[in-house]
C-alpha positions in Angstrom: -4.1 -20.4 1.8 -0.7 -18.7 0.5 1.0 -17.3 3.1 2.5 -13.5 3.7 6.2 -14.7 2.5 4.9 -16.0 -0.9 4.7 -13.7 -3.9 4.5 -16.5 -6.7 3.4 -14.1 -9.7 4.5 -10.6 -9.6 3.7 -10.3 -13.3 0.0 -11.6 -14.2 -1.5 -11.4 -17.5 -5.3 -10.9 -18.0 -7.0 -13.1 -20.3 -10.8 -12.4 -20.7 -12.3 -15.9 -21.5 -15.8 -14.5 -21.9 -14.7 -12.8 -24.9 -13.1 -15.8 -26.7 -15.7 -18.6 -25.8 -18.3 -19.0 -28.3 -20.4 -20.6 -25.9 -21.2 -17.6 -23.7 -24.4 -15.8 -23.5 -26.5 -19.1 -24.6 -24.9 -19.1 -28.7 -25.7 -22.2 -30.4 -22.2 -22.4 -31.6 -20.4 -25.4 -29.8 -17.0 -25.7 -27.5 -14.8 -26.9 -30.4 -10.9 -27.9 -30.0 -10.0 -25.1 -32.3 -12.2 -22.3 -31.0 -10.6 -18.8 -30.2 -10.2 -19.5 -26.7 -8.0 -22.6 -27.3 -6.2 -21.0 -30.1 -5.5 -18.6 -27.6 -4.4 -20.6 -24.9 -2.2 -22.5 -27.4 -0.7 -19.0 -28.3 0.3 -18.1 -24.7 2.0 -21.8 -24.0 4.2 -21.5 -27.2 5.4 -18.2 -25.5 6.3 -20.0 -22.4 3.5 -18.5 -20.5 2.4 -20.7 -17.5 0.0 -18.6 -15.5 -2.9 -16.4 -16.4 -5.5 -14.3 -14.3 -8.9 -13.7 -15.3 -11.8 -11.9 -13.9 -15.0 -13.2 -12.9 -17.4 -10.7 -14.4 -20.6 -11.0 -12.0 -23.0 -10.3 -15.0 -21.5 -13.3 -16.7 -21.4 -16.0 -14.2 -25.0 -15.1 -13.5 -26.2 -15.7 -16.9 -24.1 -18.2 -17.9 -26.7 -21.0 -18.6 -23.8 -23.3 -20.9 -20.9 -23.5 -18.3 -18.4 -21.4 -19.8 -16.3 -21.1 -16.7 -15.7 -24.8 -16.4 -15.2 -25.1 -20.2 -12.2 -22.2 -19.6 -10.6 -24.0 -16.7 -10.9 -27.6 -18.3 -9.1 -26.0 -21.3 -6.5 -24.4 -19.7 -5.9 -27.3 -17.3 -5.1 -29.3 -20.6 -2.3 -27.1 -21.6 -0.9 -26.8 -18.3 -1.8 -23.2 -17.4 -2.5 -21.9 -14.2 -5.4 -19.6 -13.2 -5.9 -16.9 -10.9 -9.7 -16.1 -10.9 -10.0 -12.6 -9.7 -13.7 -13.0 -7.8 -15.0 -9.5 -6.6 -16.4 -7.0 -8.5 -13.3 -4.0 -9.7 -13.3 -1.8 -12.5 -11.5 -1.8 -15.9 -13.2 -5.1 -16.6 -14.0 -5.5 -20.2 -17.5 -6.0 -19.7 -20.5 -3.7 -19.7 -20.7 -1.9 -16.3 -17.3 -3.4 -15.6 -19.6 -6.9 -15.1 -22.3 -5.8 -12.8 -25.9 -6.5 -13.2 -27.7 -3.6 -15.1 -30.1 -3.1 -12.4 -27.5 -2.5 -9.6 -26.3 0.8 -11.5 -29.5 1.9 -12.9 -31.2 2.3 -9.3 -30.7 5.9 -8.1 -31.4 4.2 -4.3 -28.7 1.6 -4.7 -25.8 4.0 -5.7 -23.2 5.1 -3.4 -22.6 8.9 -3.0 -19.2 10.6 -1.8 -18.4 13.3 0.9 -19.9 15.8 -1.6 -23.3 13.9 -1.7 -22.8 12.9 -5.7 -22.7 9.6 -7.2 -19.3 8.3 -8.6 -18.7 7.5 -12.2 -16.6 4.9 -13.4 -16.0 6.6 -17.4 -14.1 3.4 -18.5 -14.8 1.8 -21.6 -17.3 0.4 -22.9 -19.8 2.6 -20.8 -20.5 5.3 -18.2 -22.1 3.8 -15.2 -22.4 5.0 -11.6 -20.7 3.0 -8.7 -23.3 0.6 -6.6 -23.1 1.4 -2.7 -22.0 -1.7 -1.1 -24.1 -1.0 1.8 -27.3 -1.7 -0.3 -29.4 -4.5 1.4 -30.9 -5.7 -2.0 -27.0 -5.7 -3.5 -25.8 -7.5 -0.6 -28.0 -10.3 -1.1 -27.6 -10.3 -4.6 -23.6 -10.4 -4.6 -23.5 -13.2 -1.5 -25.4 -15.4 -4.0 -23.2 -14.9 -6.7 -20.1 -15.8 -4.5 -22.0 -18.7 -3.5 -22.8 -19.7 -7.0 -19.1 -19.5 -7.7 -18.0 -21.8 -4.5 -20.4 -24.0 -5.6 -19.5 -24.1 -9.4 -15.6 -24.8 -8.2 -16.5 -27.0 -5.7 -18.8 -29.2 -8.0 -15.6 -29.5 -10.4 -13.1 -30.0 -7.6 -15.8 -33.2 -6.8 -15.8 -34.5 -10.5 -13.0 -33.2 -12.6 -10.1 -32.2 -9.9 -7.5 -32.2 -13.0 -9.4 -28.8 -14.0 -9.1 -26.8 -10.9 -5.6 -28.6 -9.6 -4.0 -25.2 -10.8 -6.7 -22.9 -10.1 -6.3 -19.8 -7.3 -8.8 -17.6 -6.3 -8.2 -14.2 -5.8 -10.1 -11.5 -3.6 -9.6 -8.1 -3.4 -10.9 -5.1 -2.3 -13.6 -4.1 -4.6 -14.8 -0.7 -4.7 -14.2 0.9 -1.4 -11.1 2.6 -2.7 -12.8 4.2 -5.0 -15.6 6.1 -2.9 -13.9 9.4 -3.2 -14.7 13.0 -4.3 -13.6 13.6 -8.4 -13.2 17.3 -7.6 -11.5 16.5 -4.0 -9.2 14.1 -5.9 -8.0 15.9 -9.0 -6.6 18.3 -6.5 -4.6 16.1 -4.6 -4.5 12.2 -4.7 -6.6 10.7 -2.0 -7.4 13.9 -0.5 -10.7 14.8 1.6 -13.0 11.8 3.3 -13.4 8.6 1.5 -16.6 6.5 1.9 -19.9 6.1 1.0 -22.3 8.7 2.2 -25.6 7.4 0.7 -28.9 6.9 2.6 -28.3 3.3 3.1 -24.9 3.7 4.5 -25.8 6.5 6.3 -28.6 4.6 8.5 -26.0 1.5 9.1 -23.6 4.0 10.3 -25.9 5.7 13.0 -26.4 1.9 14.0 -23.1 1.0 14.2 -22.0 4.0 16.1 -24.8 3.7 18.7 -23.7 0.0 18.7 -19.7 0.6 19.2 -20.2 3.2 21.6 -22.6 1.1 24.0 -19.6 -0.8 24.9 -18.8 0.1 29.0 -15.1 1.4 28.1 -16.8 4.5 26.9 -19.7 4.6 29.7 -16.8 5.6 32.0 -17.2 7.2 34.5 -21.1 7.3 33.9 -23.0 6.2 31.2 -24.2 9.7 29.9 -20.3 10.2 28.8 -20.9 8.0 25.8 -23.0 10.8 24.4 -20.0 13.1 23.7 -18.7 10.3 21.1 -22.0 10.5 19.4 -22.4 14.0 18.7 -22.6 15.6 15.0 -19.2 17.0 15.5 -17.9 13.6 15.8 -19.3 12.4 12.5 -15.9 12.7 10.4 -14.0 10.9 13.2 -16.6 7.9 13.5 -16.9 7.9 9.9 -13.3 6.7 9.6 -13.3 4.0 11.5 -16.9 3.0 10.5 -15.6 2.6 6.9 -12.6 0.6 7.4 -15.0 -1.8 9.6 -17.2 -2.1 6.9 -14.4 -2.6 4.4 -13.0 -5.4 6.7 -16.3 -7.1 7.4 -16.9 -7.1 3.7 -13.5 -8.8 2.8 -13.9 -11.4 5.8 -17.3 -12.5 4.5 -16.5 -12.3 1.0 -13.6 -15.1 2.2 -15.3 -17.1 4.0 -17.9 -17.6 1.5 -15.4 -18.7 -0.9 -14.4 -21.9 1.7 -17.8 -23.6 2.0 -17.5 -26.0 -1.1 -14.3 -25.0 -2.7 -12.4 -24.5 0.7 -9.5 -26.8 -1.1 -8.5 -24.2 -3.3 -5.9 -21.3 -2.3 -7.2 -18.1 -1.8 -5.0 -15.1 -2.6 -5.9 -11.6 -1.1 -4.4 -8.6 -2.9 -5.8 -5.2 -3.3 -6.3 -4.1 -6.7 -6.1 -0.6 -7.8 -6.7 0.5 -11.3 -4.9 3.9 -11.8 -7.0 5.1 -14.9 -10.5 4.3 -12.8 -9.6 6.4 -9.9 -11.7 9.5 -9.3 -8.6 11.8 -9.5 -8.1 10.6 -13.0 -11.7 11.1 -14.3 -11.7 14.5 -15.2 -8.5 14.0 -17.1 -9.6 10.9 -18.9 -12.9 12.5 -20.0 -10.8 15.4 -21.5 -8.5 13.2 -23.3 -11.3 11.4 -24.6 -12.9 14.4 -26.2 -9.7 15.9 -27.2 -8.0 13.1 -28.8 -4.7 13.7 -27.0 -2.3 11.5 -25.0 -3.3 10.6 -21.1 -1.6 12.3 -18.3 1.1 9.9 -17.9 2.7 12.2 -14.8 -0.9 12.1 -13.1 -0.8 8.2 -13.5 2.4 8.1 -12.2 1.7 9.9 -9.2 -1.3 8.1 -8.7 0.5 4.8 -8.3 2.8 6.5 -5.7 0.1 7.6 -3.3 -1.6 3.9 -3.9 1.8 2.3 -3.0 1.9 4.4 0.0 -1.4 2.7 1.7 -1.5 -0.9 2.8 -4.3 -2.7 3.9 -5.2 -6.1 5.5 -7.1 -9.0 4.4 -9.4 -11.3 5.9 -6.4 -13.6 7.2 -3.4 -12.1 5.8 -1.5 -8.6 4.3 -3.4 -8.0 0.8 -0.8 -7.6 -1.6 -1.1 -4.6 -3.9 -1.6 -4.9 -7.2 -1.5 -2.2 -9.9 -4.1 -2.9 -12.9 -2.9 -1.2 -16.4 -6.1 -1.9 -18.5 -6.5 -1.8 -22.4 -9.6 0.5 -22.0 -8.3 4.0 -20.7 -5.6 6.3 -21.0 -2.8 4.1 -20.9 -3.0 2.4 -24.2 -2.5 6.1 -25.8 0.9 6.6 -24.0 4.0 6.2 -25.7 6.1 3.3 -25.5 8.8 4.9 -23.2 5.7 6.5 -21.0 4.1 2.6 -20.5 7.5 1.3 -19.8 8.0 3.9 -17.2 4.9 3.1 -15.8 4.9 -0.8 -16.1 8.2 -1.0 -14.0 7.7 1.7 -11.5 4.6 0.0 -10.4 6.0 -3.6 -10.6 8.9 -2.1 -8.0 6.6 -0.2 -5.6 3.7 -2.9 -5.7 6.0 -6.4 -6.3 8.3 -4.9 -3.6 5.6 -5.3 -1.0 4.5 -9.0 -1.9 2.3 -7.8 -4.6 3.1 -6.5 -8.5 1.3 -5.4 -11.9 -1.9 -6.9 -13.6 -1.5 -6.3 -17.7 -3.6 -7.6 -20.5 -1.6 -10.2 -22.4 -2.2 -8.5 -25.5 -0.6 -5.2 -23.8 2.1 -7.2 -22.9 3.2 -8.8 -25.7 3.0 -5.1 -28.0 6.1 -4.3 -25.6 9.8 -4.9 -27.0 11.2 -8.0 -26.3 13.6 -6.3 -24.6 11.9 -4.6 -22.4 9.8 -7.6 -21.7 12.9 -9.8 -20.7 14.4 -7.1 -18.5 11.1 -6.8 -16.5 10.5 -10.7 -16.2 13.8 -10.7 -14.5 13.2 -8.1 -12.3 9.7 -10.2 -11.8 12.2 -13.1 -10.7 14.1 -11.5 -8.4 11.1 -10.1 -6.5 9.5 -13.5 -6.7 12.7 -15.3 -4.9 12.8 -12.3 -2.3 15.9 -10.3 -3.9 14.1 -6.9 -4.2 11.8 -6.0 -1.5 10.8 -2.4 -0.1 11.3 -1.4 3.3 8.6 0.1 5.4 10.7 2.6 8.1 7.9 4.4 9.2 4.0 3.5 9.6 1.5 5.9 9.5 -1.4 4.4 11.6 -4.4 5.5 10.3 -8.3 5.0 11.2 -9.0 4.6 7.2 -6.9 3.3 4.7 -8.6 5.6 1.7 -9.2 8.9 3.4 -6.7 11.7 3.4 -4.2 11.6 6.3 -4.0 15.2 6.3 -1.1 17.6 6.6 1.0 15.3 9.0 0.5 12.3 6.2 1.4 14.7 3.5 4.8 16.0 5.1 6.0 12.5 6.2 5.4 11.2 2.7 7.1 14.3 1.2 9.9 13.8 3.5 10.5 10.0 3.5 9.0 9.0 -0.1 8.3 4.9 -0.4 9.6 4.3 3.0 6.5 6.0 4.8 3.4 3.5 4.4 -0.3 4.3 5.9 -1.7 1.5 7.8 -5.0 0.6 9.3 -4.8 -2.5 11.3 -2.4 -3.7 13.6 -2.2 -7.2 11.7 -0.7 -5.2 9.1 1.5 -3.2 11.3 2.8 -6.2 13.1 4.1 -7.8 9.9 6.0 -5.0 8.8 8.6 -5.9 11.4 11.6 -3.6 9.5 9.5 -0.5 10.9 11.2 2.0 13.0 8.9 4.6 13.3 5.1 4.6 14.1 3.0 7.9 13.8 -0.4 7.3 15.1 -2.9 9.6 13.0 -4.6 12.6 15.2 -7.7 11.2 14.5 -7.6 8.0 15.8 -9.9 6.8 18.7 -7.6 5.7 21.3 -9.2 2.7 23.7 -7.3 1.1 26.4 -6.7 -2.2 24.0 -5.4 0.4 21.4 -2.8 1.9 23.7 -1.5 -1.3 25.4 -0.9 -2.7 21.9 1.1 0.7 20.6 3.2 0.1 23.7 4.0 -3.0 23.4 4.9 -2.1 19.8 7.4 0.4 21.1 8.7 -1.7 24.0 10.2 -4.1 21.1 12.8 -1.0 20.4 10.7 1.0 18.0 9.4 4.7 18.4 5.3 5.2 18.9 4.7 8.8 18.3 0.9 9.3 19.9 -1.3 12.2 19.6 -2.3 14.1 23.1 -5.9 14.5 21.9 -9.4 14.4 23.2 -10.0 10.9 21.3 -8.6 9.0 24.5 -11.4 6.7 26.3 -11.0 7.2 30.0 -9.3 3.6 31.0 -6.9 4.7 28.1 -6.1 8.1 29.6 -5.6 6.7 33.1 -3.1 4.0 31.7 -1.3 6.6 29.9 -0.7 8.6 33.1 0.4 5.4 35.0 3.0 4.7 32.4 4.1 8.6 32.4 4.7 8.3 36.3 6.9 5.0 35.8 8.7 5.9 32.9 11.8 8.7 32.1 10.6 11.5 30.6 11.6 14.0 28.3 9.8 17.4 27.1 10.7 19.0 23.9 9.8 22.4 23.1 8.9 23.3 19.6 6.1 24.7 18.4 4.5 21.4 18.2 6.1 20.1 21.5 6.3 16.3 22.5 6.8 14.5 25.8 9.4 11.7 25.1 9.4 7.9 27.4 11.4 5.6 27.0 9.7 2.2 27.6 11.5 -0.9 27.2 13.6 -0.7 24.4 12.1 1.6 22.5 10.4 5.7 22.9 6.9 6.8 23.3 6.4 10.5 22.2 3.3 12.0 22.8 2.9 15.3 20.6 0.5 18.1 21.2 -1.9 18.2 18.1 -5.1 20.7 17.2 -7.0 21.3 14.7 -5.1 24.5 13.9 -2.4 22.7 12.2 -4.1 21.3 9.8 -4.2 24.8 8.1 -1.3 25.1 5.3 0.2 28.0 7.1 1.1 25.7 9.8 3.3 23.5 7.4 6.6 24.8 8.6 5.8 24.0 11.9 4.5 20.2 10.8 7.7 20.1 8.5 10.3 20.7 12.0 7.6 18.4 13.9 8.0 15.6 11.6 11.8 16.0 11.0 12.4 16.1 14.8 10.5 12.7 15.1 12.1 10.9 12.2 15.5 11.6 13.5 14.7 10.6 17.0 13.7 7.0 15.6 17.2 6.8 13.9 15.7 6.3 10.3 17.9 7.8 7.7 16.5 8.0 3.9 19.1 6.2 1.8 19.1 8.4 -1.2 17.4 11.9 -1.9 17.9 13.8 -5.3 19.5 17.1 -4.6 17.3 18.6 -7.4 13.7 16.7 -6.4 13.1 15.8 -10.1 13.7 12.2 -9.7 12.5 9.7 -7.8 14.5 7.1 -5.9 13.4 3.5 -5.1 15.6 1.8 -2.5 15.2 -2.0 -2.3 17.0 -4.7 -0.7 16.8 -8.5 -0.3 14.2 -10.5 2.5 16.3 -11.2 5.3 16.1 -14.4 5.1 16.5 -15.0 1.4 19.4 -16.7 0.0 20.7 -12.8 -1.3 20.8 -11.6 2.2 23.4 -13.9 3.2 25.8 -11.6 1.1 27.8 -9.4 2.7 26.5 -5.9 1.3 25.9 -6.4 -2.0 22.6 -7.0 -1.8 21.1 -3.4 -1.9 19.8 -1.6 -4.9 18.4 1.4 -6.3 16.2 2.3 -9.2 15.7 5.9 -10.3 12.9 7.6 -12.2 13.2 10.8 -14.3 9.3 12.2 -13.8 9.8 14.7 -16.4 9.3 14.9 -19.9 12.9 16.3 -20.3 16.3 15.3 -19.8 17.0 15.2 -15.9 21.0 16.0 -14.7 20.8 15.1 -10.6 22.9 14.9 -8.0 22.5 12.0 -5.6 23.1 12.5 -2.1 23.5 8.9 0.3 23.3 9.1 3.8 26.5 7.3 4.0 29.4 6.6 1.7 28.5 3.8 -1.2 29.9 2.1 -4.1 27.6 1.8 -7.0 27.9 -0.3 -9.8 25.7 -1.8 -13.0 22.5 -3.4 -11.5 22.5 -6.6 -14.1 25.9 -7.0 -14.4 26.5 -6.9 -10.5 23.5 -9.1 -9.8 24.5 -11.8 -12.3 27.7 -11.8 -10.4 26.2 -12.2 -6.8 23.8 -15.3 -8.3 27.3 -17.2 -9.0 28.3 -16.1 -5.5 31.4 -14.0 -6.4 32.2 -11.0 -4.3 32.3 -7.5 -5.5 35.4 -6.3 -3.9 38.0 -5.1 -6.8 35.4 -5.9 -9.4 36.0 -3.8 -12.0 31.9 -2.5 -12.1 32.2 -0.7 -8.7 32.4 2.9 -8.6 34.8 4.5 -6.1 33.2 5.2 -2.7 31.4 8.2 -2.2 28.0 10.0 -0.6 27.1 11.7 -3.9 27.0 11.0 -7.5 26.0 13.2 -10.5 23.4 11.4 -12.9 22.1 12.0 -16.2 19.0 10.7 -17.2 16.8 11.0 -20.2 13.1 11.8 -20.6 11.2 9.3 -18.5 14.3 7.3 -18.2 15.3 5.0 -15.6 18.3 3.9 -13.7 19.1 1.1 -11.9 22.2 0.7 -9.8 23.3 -2.3 -7.1 25.0 -0.5 -4.0 27.6 -1.7 -1.6 27.8 0.2 1.7 30.9 -1.0 3.7 29.9 1.9 6.6 27.2 -0.5 7.6 28.0 -1.8 10.8 27.1 -5.1 12.3 24.8 -3.2 14.5 23.4 -1.4 11.7 22.6 -4.7 10.1 21.0 -6.2 12.9 18.6 -3.6 13.0 17.9 -3.9 9.5 17.1 -7.8 10.7 13.2 -8.0 12.1 13.9 -9.8 15.1 17.3 -8.6 16.2 16.1 -5.9 18.3 18.4 -4.7 21.8 17.5 -2.9 24.8 21.2 -2.2 25.7 21.5 1.4 26.8 24.3 2.0 24.8 23.0 1.0 21.8 20.0 2.9 22.4 21.8 6.2 22.6 23.9 5.2 19.6 20.5 5.0 17.6 19.3 8.7 19.0 22.4 10.1 17.1 22.1 8.4 13.6 20.2 11.4 12.0 19.4 11.5 8.6 21.1 14.8 6.8 18.1 16.8 5.9 18.6 20.0 4.0 17.0 22.6 6.4 14.6 25.0 4.6 13.9 27.1 7.3 14.9 28.3 11.0 12.2 25.6 12.9 13.2 22.9 10.7 16.8 23.1 11.5 16.3 23.3 14.9 14.1 20.4 15.3 17.3 18.3 13.8 19.8 19.9 15.9 17.9 19.2 19.0 17.6 15.7 18.4 21.5 15.5 17.8 22.1 16.3 21.4 19.5 14.3 23.2 22.1 11.3 23.8 24.0 13.5 25.9 21.1 13.9 28.8 20.1 10.0 28.7 22.4 8.5 30.9 21.5 7.6 34.3 17.9 8.9 34.2 14.9 7.6 36.3 11.3 8.3 36.4 11.1 12.0 37.6 14.9 12.6 37.5 16.2 15.7 35.6 19.5 16.2 34.0 21.4 19.4 32.5 19.2 20.0 29.6 20.7 21.9 26.9 18.6 25.1 25.6 15.3 24.5 24.0 14.7 21.0 25.7 13.0 21.1 29.1 12.3 18.6 32.0 
């Protein structure tokens, strides 16, 4: 199994072997040395390609009586090509019903339903079909039989023809779970509303799981009848979130284990494969484009990539590296070259910077200009070697990866951009060692174990914001009261008040939350609260645009990579013009920086040359004017001399300190927000004076608090 630190192929080229193999489907043609498949493999090898990926269509594997898969692997091995086999059912596959068996998508009782009780449709060619329910018992039996067959075929190959599978990697994905959403709601806002399967089959399992889950002793405290409050109809939305996440986790784990029986000698890479053109939020736009013959809405595709990149999932044993799949079936193919290049580079940086990458049809890849392919390949190598990493400064801990996060998550994403990430498991959170702030979703059920793990996370020098809600078990509430009685506390009185506790080297913020804050009219209050919490955590957004018309993606080397040993020259930033018009904007940095050309600078760094006094560097400043062409992209290297040793240590995952003076300094390192209203400005101003009241306070003691802050 591949480790979390390995990102061997951020750019994966897709080859549909069943379209080229003459033996598929039981035809009489023989598998010759000069078949279309072998000619294509030789062509790729001549182009310098050393690795390819392919889907394993469920229906193709079930009907393959001529051993097309083993022959394909043998032909690839002869040409020294490494192969990634994508096993799980996914959308955007060049096969009828995306490779699913016909009867699985034509039986009404086998179909998944979204929250509005309607089927979910895939409109990508070659045909429309409704998504099946992964809760269906019949589908489950047939699916695991399919996995067993794949495992058996590969296991037999490893025993009889080991050279054929020597360079084969199995790829497992999250399948359809991320697409179980309402098209209408997702069109209004990406990933809006509850996600999940609301079909009768899923509902039966949901009710059974609720009974089982709340039969645990912790939910029956102080009396067995106490568990009933968790099982009421009013709790359905809360309970469905954790239920769908658990169901997805079980699916991933079982799929992983099924492939370890006979083919356990193969590496398995767990990824989260996302196809923007198959997203429910793009369904209406895609159908309108097909009917009118116009171009696809590239701006919507870009927004979908942003939202998908902001959600991180965990596999069976490792973080699922996020991949974007650009198909040759949907609207992507109709875009102008500049728009396609924009989407490819943006998705590569956002996904590759998190250990994932992009998946492209090989024909689409070679249709791009040679110059662009060379630049993207260079960036892919930098990602592969750990020189370009996307940090997660802020984690939003949610019970479900794919449901809407509500106004709190929306505001956090609006303020922090690509530095905020939604997570749904402690395992994924613990692997984001650079995270400084964790905000817990108000719909999270807080058990004692969850609370203890969050407190331990805060004690390592981080800030954790917990909701003060009715979703605590009695034992969790008692544990929280115990902590409150033995920790220093400060009460921050804003429209959304919170209590600040100092635990170990970190902070625990207990914020008040009620359902009225979910209204749009409360957005200003939420904006001020998020600004205050972010300021307290010491997180600074490196760069923002004064006009808001461009998107900035800051990247840095992994702490243990070779590039990280270079003083301050390892950072970079990519700026994307999200509009079809030329843009003139001002980039505002949180500190004075020197900027230089990205390509030239990193060429110097690779040779071990310093950036000091280089002609490429621009004079240090905290703001720069920038002109971008329509759909334009600018890449800059950054030198940040004001980054102190303490800040550098804080950016290193294991370098946490409990020193009181350092903690005070952390509290006053505030981002330069642009206040949009009075409450917003007050939140930041109040956070700035917290350092004046911290020293020497013990449990139950108070200091001279300024206006707006009460003990």
